[in-house]
Each structure stands twice: as structure tokens, then as C-alpha cells.
C-alpha positions in Angstrom: -43.7 -81.2 26.4 -44.1 -81.5 22.6 -42.3 -79.1 20.2 -45.6 -77.7 18.9 -47.0 -77.0 22.4 -43.7 -75.5 23.5 -43.6 -73.2 20.5 -47.2 -72.1 21.1 -46.3 -71.1 24.7 -43.2 -69.3 23.6 -45.2 -67.3 21.0 -47.8 -66.5 23.6 -45.1 -65.0 25.8 -43.6 -63.2 22.8 -47.1 -61.6 22.2 -47.2 -60.5 25.9 -43.9 -58.6 25.4 -41.1 -61.0 26.2 -37.8 -59.6 24.9 -36.8 -61.1 21.5 -33.5 -62.5 22.6 -35.3 -64.5 25.4 -37.9 -65.8 22.8 -35.1 -67.0 20.5 -33.1 -68.6 23.3 -36.2 -70.3 24.6 -36.9 -71.8 21.1 -33.3 -73.0 21.0 -33.4 -74.5 24.5 -36.7 -76.3 23.7 -35.4 -77.6 20.5 -32.2 -79.0 21.9 -34.0 -80.4 24.9 -36.5 -82.4 22.7 -33.5 -83.5 20.5 -31.8 -84.9 23.6 -28.9 -82.5 23.8 -27.3 -81.1 26.9 -28.6 -77.5 27.2 -25.1 -76.2 27.9 -24.8 -76.0 24.1 -26.8 -72.8 24.2 -24.6 -71.2 26.8 -21.5 -72.3 24.8 -22.8 -70.5 21.7 -23.2 -67.3 23.6 -19.8 -67.7 25.2 -18.3 -68.4 21.8 -19.0 -64.8 20.8 -16.0 -63.7 22.9 -13.7 -65.8 20.7 -14.7 -64.2 17.4 -12.2 -61.5 16.7 -14.2 -59.9 13.9 -17.0 -59.1 16.2 -15.1 -56.2 17.8 -15.8 -54.1 14.7 -19.5 -53.7 15.7 -19.1 -51.8 19.0 -16.2 -49.7 17.6 -18.0 -48.5 14.5 -21.1 -48.0 16.6 -19.2 -45.8 19.1 -17.8 -43.8 16.2 -21.3 -43.2 14.8 -22.7 -42.0 18.1 -19.8 -39.6 18.6 -20.4 -38.1 15.2 -24.1 -37.8 16.0 -23.4 -35.9 19.2 -20.9 -33.5 17.5 -21.6 -30.8 15.0 -20.6 -33.0 12.1 -24.1 -33.3 10.8 -24.3 -29.5 10.3 -21.0 -29.4 8.5 -22.0 -32.3 6.3 -25.2 -30.6 5.3 -23.3 -27.4 4.5 -20.9 -29.3 2.2 -23.7 -31.2 0.5 -25.5 -27.9 -0.1 -22.4 -26.3 -1.6 -22.0 -29.2 -3.9 -25.6 -29.9 -4.9 -27.8 -27.0 -3.9 -27.7 -25.5 -7.4 -29.5 -28.4 -8.9 -33.3 -28.6 -9.4 -34.5 -30.1 -6.1 -31.1 -29.4 -4.8 -31.9 -29.1 -1.2 -33.9 -32.4 -1.2 -30.9 -34.1 -2.9 -28.7 -32.6 -0.1 -31.0 -34.2 2.5 -30.7 -37.6 0.7 -26.9 -37.5 0.4 -26.4 -36.3 3.9 -28.7 -38.9 5.3 -27.0 -41.7 3.3 -23.5 -40.7 4.4 -24.5 -40.2 8.0 -26.5 -43.4 8.3 -23.5 -45.4 7.0 -21.6 -44.4 10.1 -24.5 -44.4 12.7 -25.9 -47.8 11.6 -29.4 -46.7 11.0 -30.1 -46.6 14.7 -32.4 -43.5 14.5 -29.5 -41.2 15.1 -29.7 -39.8 11.6 -33.3 -38.5 12.1 -32.4 -37.0 15.5 -29.1 -35.4 14.3 -30.2 -34.2 10.8 -33.9 -33.9 11.2 -33.7 -30.6 13.1 -31.6 -29.1 10.3 -33.2 -30.6 7.2 -37.0 -30.5 7.9 -37.2 -26.8 8.7 -34.9 -26.0 5.8 -37.1 -28.0 3.3 -40.2 -26.3 4.6 -38.7 -22.8 4.4 -37.5 -23.5 0.9 -41.0 -24.2 -0.3 -41.3 -28.0 -0.2 -44.7 -29.1 1.1 -45.1 -30.7 4.5 -45.9 -34.2 3.3 -42.8 -34.4 1.0 -40.5 -33.0 3.6 -41.7 -35.4 6.3 -41.5 -38.4 4.0 -38.0 -37.4 2.7 -36.5 -37.1 6.2 -38.2 -40.2 7.6 -37.4 -42.4 4.6 -33.9 -40.9 4.1 -33.0 -41.9 7.7 -32.7 -45.5 6.5 -30.5 -44.7 3.4 -26.8 -45.7 3.7 -27.2 -49.2 5.0 -25.4 -50.6 2.0 -22.4 -48.2 2.4 -19.4 -49.1 4.5 -19.1 -49.2 7.5 -22.8 -49.8 7.9 -23.5 -51.9 11.1 -26.1 -54.2 9.4 -23.7 -54.9 6.6 -21.0 -55.9 9.1 -23.5 -58.0 11.0 -24.6 -59.9 8.0 -20.9 -60.5 7.0 -20.2 -61.8 10.5 -23.2 -64.2 10.6 -22.7 -65.4 7.1 -19.0 -65.8 7.6 -19.6 -68.4 10.3 -21.4 -70.7 7.9 -18.5 -71.7 5.6 -20.2 -70.8 2.3 -18.6 -71.2 -1.1 -17.6 -68.6 -2.0 -16.9 -67.3 1.5 -18.6 -64.1 2.7 -16.2 -61.4 3.9 -16.8 -58.0 5.2 -14.5 -56.3 2.6 -16.5 -58.0 -0.2 -19.8 -56.8 1.3 -18.4 -53.3 1.5 -17.6 -53.4 -2.2 -20.9 -55.1 -3.1 -23.0 -52.4 -1.5 -21.5 -49.5 -3.3 -23.4 -49.6 -6.6 -26.7 -50.8 -5.2 -26.5 -48.0 -2.5 -25.7 -45.4 -5.2 -28.6 -46.7 -7.2 -31.0 -46.1 -4.3 -29.6 -42.7 -3.6 -29.7 -41.9 -7.4 -33.4 -42.9 -7.9 -34.5 -41.0 -4.8 -32.5 -38.0 -6.1 -34.2 -38.2 -9.5 -37.6 -38.2 -7.7 -36.5 -35.2 -5.6 -35.5 -33.4 -8.8 -38.9 -34.1 -10.4 -40.7 -32.8 -7.3 -38.4 -29.8 -6.8 -38.4 -28.6 -10.4 -40.9 -25.9 -9.4 -39.4 -25.1 -6.0 -37.1 -22.4 -7.4 -36.5 -20.5 -4.1 -34.6 -23.5 -2.8 -31.9 -23.3 -5.6 -28.9 -21.1 -5.5 -26.0 -20.4 -7.9 -22.9 -22.5 -7.6 -20.5 -20.7 -5.3 -16.9 -21.8 -5.4 -15.9 -19.9 -2.3 -18.7 -21.5 -0.2 -17.6 -24.9 -1.4 -14.0 -24.2 -0.4 -15.1 -23.0 3.0 -17.4 -26.0 3.5 -14.5 -28.3 2.5 -12.2 -26.6 5.0 -14.9 -26.9 7.7 -15.3 -30.7 7.1 -11.6 -31.4 6.7 -11.6 -33.7 9.8 -14.6 -35.7 8.6 -13.7 -36.2 5.0 -10.9 -38.7 5.7 -13.2 -41.1 7.4 -14.2 -43.1 4.3 -10.5 -43.2 3.3 -9.6 -44.6 6.7 -12.2 -47.3 6.5 -12.0 -48.3 2.9 -8.4 -47.4 2.1 -7.1 -49.2 5.2 -9.1 -52.4 4.4 -8.5 -52.6 0.6 -4.8 -51.7 0.8 -4.4 -54.7 3.0 -3.0 -52.7 5.9 -6.0 -53.1 8.2 -8.5 -55.8 8.9 -12.1 -54.7 9.4 -11.7 -54.8 13.2 -8.5 -52.8 13.0 -10.1 -50.2 10.7 -13.0 -50.0 13.2 -10.5 -49.3 16.0 -8.7 -46.7 14.0 -12.0 -45.0 13.1 -13.3 -45.0 16.6 -10.0 -43.5 18.0 -9.9 -40.9 15.2 -13.5 -39.8 15.8 -12.9 -39.7 19.5 -9.8 -37.6 19.3 -11.4 -35.2 16.7 -14.8 -34.7 18.5 -13.4 -34.5 22.1 -9.9 -33.0 21.8 -9.6 -31.3 18.5 -13.1 -29.8 17.8 -14.0 -30.0 21.5 -17.7 -30.5 20.7 -18.2 -33.3 23.2 -17.0 -32.4 26.7 -15.3 -35.1 28.6 -18.1 -35.0 31.2 -20.6 -36.1 28.5 -18.4 -38.8 27.0 -19.4 -41.6 29.4 -23.1 -41.0 28.6 -22.5 -41.2 24.8 -20.5 -44.3 25.2 -23.2 -45.9 27.4 -25.9 -45.1 24.8 -23.9 -46.7 22.0 -23.1 -49.8 24.0 -26.7 -50.3 24.9 -27.4 -50.8 21.2 -24.4 -53.1 20.9 -25.5 -55.1 24.0 -29.0 -55.7 22.5 -27.4 -56.8 19.3 -25.0 -59.2 21.0 -27.8 -60.8 23.1 -29.9 -61.4 20.0 -26.8 -62.7 18.1 -25.8 -65.2 20.8 -29.3 -66.6 21.1 -29.7 -66.7 17.3 -26.4 -68.6 16.8 -27.7 -71.3 19.2 -31.0 -71.4 17.4 -29.2 -71.6 14.0 -27.2 -74.6 15.2 -30.4 -76.4 16.2 -32.0 -75.6 12.9 -29.0 -77.0 11.0 -28.9 -80.1 13.3 -32.6 -80.7 12.4 -31.8 -80.1 8.7 -34.4 -77.4 8.5 -32.7 -75.4 5.7 -32.3 -78.6 3.6 -36.0 -79.5 4.2 -37.1 -76.0 3.4 -35.1 -76.1 0.2 -36.6 -79.4 -0.9 -40.1 -78.2 -0.1 -39.5 -75.0 -2.2 -38.0 -77.1 -5.1 -41.4 -78.9 -5.4 -43.1 -75.6 -6.3 -40.2 -73.3 -7.4 -37.7 -74.3 -10.1 -36.3 -70.9 -11.0 -33.9 -68.7 -9.0 -35.8 -65.6 -10.3 -39.1 -66.8 -8.9 -37.3 -67.7 -5.6 -35.9 -64.1 -5.5 -39.4 -62.7 -6.1 -40.8 -64.8 -3.2 -37.8 -63.8 -1.1 -38.5 -60.1 -1.7 -42.1 -60.4 -0.6 -41.0 -62.4 2.5 -38.3 -59.9 3.5 -40.7 -57.0 3.1 -43.1 -58.6 5.4 -40.3 -59.5 7.9 -39.1 -55.9 7.7 -42.5 -54.7 8.8 -42.5 -56.9 11.9 -38.8 -57.2 13.0 -36.0 -54.7 13.4 -33.2 -55.2 11.0 -30.6 -56.5 13.4 -32.9 -59.3 14.7 -34.0 -60.2 11.1 -30.4 -60.5 10.0 -29.2 -62.9 12.8 -32.4 -65.0 12.7 -32.9 -65.3 8.9 -29.4 -65.4 7.5 -28.6 -69.0 8.7 -32.0 -70.1 7.4 -32.0 -68.4 4.0 -28.3 -68.7 3.1 -28.3 -72.5 2.4 -31.6 -72.3 0.6 -30.4 -69.5 -1.7 -27.2 -71.4 -2.3 -29.3 -74.3 -3.6 -30.8 -71.9 -6.2 -27.3 -70.8 -7.2 -27.5 -67.3 -5.6 -24.2 -65.8 -4.6 -24.1 -65.3 -0.8 -22.8 -61.7 -1.1 -25.7 -60.9 -3.5 -28.1 -62.4 -1.0 -26.8 -60.1 1.7 -27.3 -57.0 -0.4 -30.8 -58.1 -1.4 -31.6 -58.8 2.3 -30.4 -55.4 3.5 -32.0 -53.5 0.6 -35.4 -55.1 1.5 -35.0 -54.8 5.3 -34.0 -51.1 4.8 -37.6 -50.4 3.8 -38.8 -51.8 7.1 -37.4 -48.8 8.9 -40.3 -46.7 7.6 -43.1 -49.2 7.2 -45.7 -50.0 9.9 -46.2 -51.5 12.4 -42.6 -51.5 13.9 -40.8 -49.1 11.6 -38.4 -47.4 14.0 -37.9 -44.3 11.9 -41.7 -43.7 11.9 -41.8 -43.5 15.7 -38.6 -41.4 16.0 -39.9 -39.0 13.4 -43.3 -38.8 15.0 -41.7 -37.8 18.3 -39.1 -35.6 16.7 -41.5 -33.6 14.5 -44.7 -33.9 16.7 -46.7 -35.5 13.9 -49.2 -38.4 14.1 -47.9 -41.8 12.9 -50.6 -42.2 10.3 -49.5 -38.9 8.6 -45.9 -40.1 8.4 -46.9 -43.4 6.9 -48.8 -41.6 4.1 -45.9 -39.2 3.6 -43.5 -42.2 3.1 -45.6 -44.0 0.5 -43.9 -42.3 -2.6 -40.5 -42.9 -1.2 -41.3 -46.5 -0.5 -42.4 -47.1 -4.1 -39.2 -45.5 -5.5 -37.0 -47.6 -3.2 -39.0 -50.7 -3.8 -38.3 -50.3 -7.6 -34.6 -49.9 -6.7 -34.8 -53.1 -4.7 -36.3 -55.0 -7.6 -33.4 -53.9 -9.8 -30.9 -54.9 -7.2 -32.5 -58.3 -6.8 -32.7 -59.3 -10.5 -29.5 -57.6 -11.7 -26.8 -59.4 -9.7 -24.0 -57.6 -11.5 -24.9 -54.4 -9.5 -23.8 -56.2 -6.4 -21.1 -58.5 -7.8 -19.5 -56.3 -10.5 -16.8 -54.8 -8.3 -15.8 -58.1 -6.6 
């Protein structure tokens, strides 16, 4: 069977609904078969995942995020944000943005944010006087914020995949955690500015600053506030590796939610753990197949050939980044973020390096672009979750998200062409 015919058959099966990991593995098997390799190499790549110690951070941080989602932590977080920011013009909308960003950083943008916070934020926004379209768009788009903040699961996944490629300079998860801070704050800040502009006339949503309410909210969130310190402080003090910080975080959240706060009964704990591990299992299946595919692509010198082809038409890294943005926006509309990361990173990283683009900056640009895919059709997961959660038609949610897409797209452009935003803290 020729490579072209085989690829056409695989794409046909993909169109008929074959799972993505099977499609990726089939392409890898076909490629290695035609190249004359023993097909055991694909199995070896999947098996090799078990020997990669940094990978343990993914299931542990995912478990911590799901436990937080099942507790009453979202309600406490909204109360604290409201006490801090509710006095501003558009204060409640800013509360929604900040709460979504913080929560998504821990839940990995798996849709938990909309489920956990949507029931609190959407009715509150409507009751405060924000119109329906703005409220729907804010909660739907806000559910993808936070991907650039530690310990975001896509951030860790990019670091893991890129770290296997031996780039110069090397890509590490601590570097990515630092690199995402300023770009993430930029996206939150630009959305907050838009919310202030929209909310300048929504006066009933504002309230006077109340020091006592802030103190009570701080006391109520006393168990959740140490989480960023545990993750970032442990890693940057040198006391904990990323996987160890993940283990400490998961244990801490488990103890707090199950035994201290007692918001998750022991009888419900297995179901929560199973839900979180289903997401992890899907990611690992795709990752194993994608690593095999990446090895075949490297063996066939596909990245080098792609770079040489691009060099014939593109001689500027800025033009390359423009084309990359367009490409990633299209990919984000068609693939979920986890699949896009594991498939595209091995392909794009060598090409970007050829144009002199820092691999950490590339990771931030990729995630910032793919973040928009969460609320863009046809496969934007947040659109479907919000449609089900709020009982609204998909087309209405798409229209509601347009202003937020434009604001975040402007932020992505700044992040792309201003590398110091990503690299300034390194």
C-alpha cells in the first residue's frame, strides 16, 4: 500500500468517527511499515511513557483540579474576588474573569470551570443588570482563561513534549510556569478593561469596598489561598520538582476537601477520581501515539523539509509568527488543545528554532492561540458545555463570544510579537 493511499484511508476512517489516538497510531504504523521498520517501535514509544518521571504531574494536578471543582471552593473564590474587585466599574464581570482564570489554572480547562462557576456567575451577572449576550459570552470565553498560569495542564503537557526534544535552550516546566505569568495577566487585564467599559453603566452591580467582608472572605478561603504558594514556592525554592509539587498539591487538596472541609464524602471520592483519570487516560493515549508519530516524522526529516520549504517563501521570523498564528487558530477550531499540543509541538518546534524563536516563547504563543479554540466552532468544548449548562442554542453562544474573541485575539498578537512578555522573567 502506498503512503498516499494509506493516509486517504486513515482520513476516511477519521471522518467516520475513529478515535483520534487510533488515527495518530495508524499513521505512525503506516509510516514505519513503509520505511521498513519493525512495528514494535510504536509499542515501545507508548511503553516508554512509564519511564518518564515528569509525567506523573499530569494525573496529580488533574485530580487536584477535579477535587476543587466538586467542593465549594468555587463559591468561596467568587466571594473573595467580589470583596476585592466588586467596587470597580464592571466589578462583577471582573470578578468572573479573575475567578475563571484562577480556577481554570487548576482544573486544566477541562470544562469544569463552566460547570463549577457558571451556576454562580451567570445568574449573578444577569441579576446585576448585564445583558444576556454579554453574560453568556463572558462565562463561556472566561472558561478558557488561566491556561497560561501554573499549574495549567496544557502548560505542563507542552513542557513535557518539548522537553523530550533536546532543544537549545532546554524547555522546562518551571520556565514555562514563569513565562506564562505576564502573558496570562495581559489576557486577564485586557478582558477586564473591556468588562469595565461595558459595565460602566451597570451601577447596580457595584458596591462600596467593605473591609470586614474582605476579611471574612479571606478567612473562608484560608485553605485554598496557599495552593499557588505550594506549587510555585515549592518549585522555585528548589525544594520540590514539578512532579513532587503535584503530589503535595493533590494530597493537600484531598485532605482539605475530604477530611477538613468534608465537602466531598468518602463515598463520592472514587467517582471523582475516576472522572479525572478518564481525562488523563485520553491524554496519555494520544500522547503515546503522538510520540511514535513524531519519531517517524523526525526519521523522515519532515520538520527539516518543512523548514526549507518555508524558507523559500518566508525570510522573517515575524512573518513566520503571523502564519503560525493563523495556522494555530484554525487548528484550535478543529482539534482539542491536548491533541493539538502533542501532535504539533514536535513538528513546529524545529521549524521555529530555525527562525530563531525561543522554544518557551513558542509554547506560550501556541497555548495562547489554542486557548481561543475552546470557544470557537466547530469543536469548541466550552460552547457545547455552556449550551448544555445554560440551555442556550449553540449559534447564540457563538455570537455572544465574538467580542471576547476579538479582545483575546488582540492579546495573542501582542504576546506573539513581543517576546519579552514571555521571556522577561526567565
